N, C-alpha and C positions, 0 to 999 in steps of 0.2 A: 730353258731355265723358267722357274716359278719366280713372281715377284712377291715381296712382303712390305708392307707398310708400318714403319716403326712408331710405336705409340706408348705412352706410359703404361706400365702393368696394371695399374687401377683402371684406367679408361678401357683397356682390352677386356678386362673383368667385368666392367659395367656393361659393355657392349654385349658381352657373352651371357649376362643376365637379363638382356633385353631392356636395360634402363637407359640406353643411349642409342639413337639412330643417326645423329649429326656428327661429323668431324669438324672441327676449326683448326685450321693450320695456316700458319705464316710461311714455314719453310724452314729448312736448316741452313747453316752457314754453306754446306758444301752442295748446294743444288744446282751450281753452276750458272752461266749466263742467262739461260732461259727462266730461272727462278723455279719456284714450286708450282706443281700443278696435279691434279687427279688425273694421271694420264692412263691408268690401267682399269678396265671394266670390271675386273676381279683381283682380289688380292687377300693373301694371308695377313693377319694381324701379328705383328712381331713385338712382344712386350718388351718394354725398356725400363730399366730402373733408375730413378732419380729421386734421392731422398726428399726433396722439396716438394714432391708431388701430393703428400698427404695434406699440405696447407694449401694447396690451389685447386681443390676440387670440392665439390658439394656432396660428398658420399659420407653420410653419417655412420659413425662407429666402425670404421674400416681400418684394417692393418695391411700395411704393404706385403704383399706376398713375397716369399723368400726367393731369392735368385739364386739359381744354381749356375755357378761359374763355368761349369764343364759342358752344359748342354741347355738348349731352348726348347720350350714346349710350345708348339703352334696348335693351339685349341680352337681357333674361328677362322672364317673366312668371310670377307665382307664383299657383297656386289653393288658396285656403284649404280645408283638410279638417277642422280642429278649431281652437278657440281658447277660452281661458278665463284667469281670474287664479289664480295658485298663490301661497299664503300660507305655504308651507312650504319654507324654504330648502334643506333636505337633499333634499327631492324635486327641486326645480330642480337641484341639482349632479348628481343621478342622470341627467340629461338631456346631459351633457356629451359624449357619444359623436354627439349629434346637431347640435352646434353648435360654433362656432370661438371663442366668447368666453372670455377669462382669467377665472379665478374670482374675481379681485379687482374686475373690472368687473361681474360678476354680483352680488356681495355689494353694491357701490356702487349698482347700479340697484334692487336689492331694497329698499333702506331709503330711497332718495331720494323726497323728496315734491316732484315737479315743480310742483304748483301754489303751493308756498311757496318753493321754490327752496332747501329744506334737508332735511336728513335727518328722516325721520318715519315714516310709513306703510309697513309692511312688505309685500311682495308684488311680483310682476311678471306682466305680461300675457305669455302664451305662446301661439304659433301653430304648427301643423303643417301644412306646406305641401309641395305637388308643384310643382316648378320646371320651365319649359318654356323653351327656346332660341328666340328670334326669329330666323327666317331670312328676309330679311336683317335685320339690327338695323335699329332705328329712330332716325334722326338729327333731333334738334330743336334749333332755336336757343335758346340759354340766354336766359331771361327773369327780369326781377326778381320776378315773380309765383312763382317756383319757390324763392325763398329764404325765410329765416326759420326759427326754431326750432320747426317743426311736422313731424309725421310723415307728413301726407297732402296732396298736392297735386293740384289739376285740370289736366290737360293738354288740349290741342286734340284734336279728333277725329283718331284714327289710323286710317289704312287697314289692314285685316286682313291680315296676312301668316302664313306657315306657322309653326307651332309645333312643336317636338320635345322631348319630354321628355328632362331630362338624366340621369334614371336609367331603367334597364329596369323593366318592371312588376314583376318578381321582387324587385328591390332596393328598391324603393319600398314594396311590400307588407311586406317584412322590417323596415324602419325603423318603418313605420306600427304593425306588430305589437309591436316594442319599445317604442315610445313608449306605445301603449295599455296595455302591462303595467306600466310605470313609473306611469303616473297612474292606473291601475286604472279605465280608461274603455272604452267601447265605440263604434266609429264607427257 
């Protein structure tokens, strides 16, 4: 089985345009006892539609893509290069150049306890990824199994297709360097 990461359609598109290299996630309600984690080295980006996402991103003059209720288009794959949990909100704020989420949403996710559905434990899961465009995109029929409030879903086996990095090697390395400087880590 292939695995996909459910993310807002606007963020999937921003990642596909090379405008975002970091994913910030608290986790879904249905993540289970172990909670959320970036447990997969590579994954498809599975776009989701939430009407409120327009107000929660820093993407100027953007229109929410139209959802096809009959099928989903997988246009990008992400390769995980680093992941961890950050419990310092100021440190997370310093990552703003690498993602499109609004500060208010970051703060909301930072303090939200998905397990209890309330505000609580501080911290957020962060991943630095390299995104590749799938050529041609993969079209799948929408299935009930893709629904629910969880971050990871299993997909039927997908035939391999060509992958093209959305960023040049130089730009990717520059962002990776910026990310590692902020977090004081090495890859």
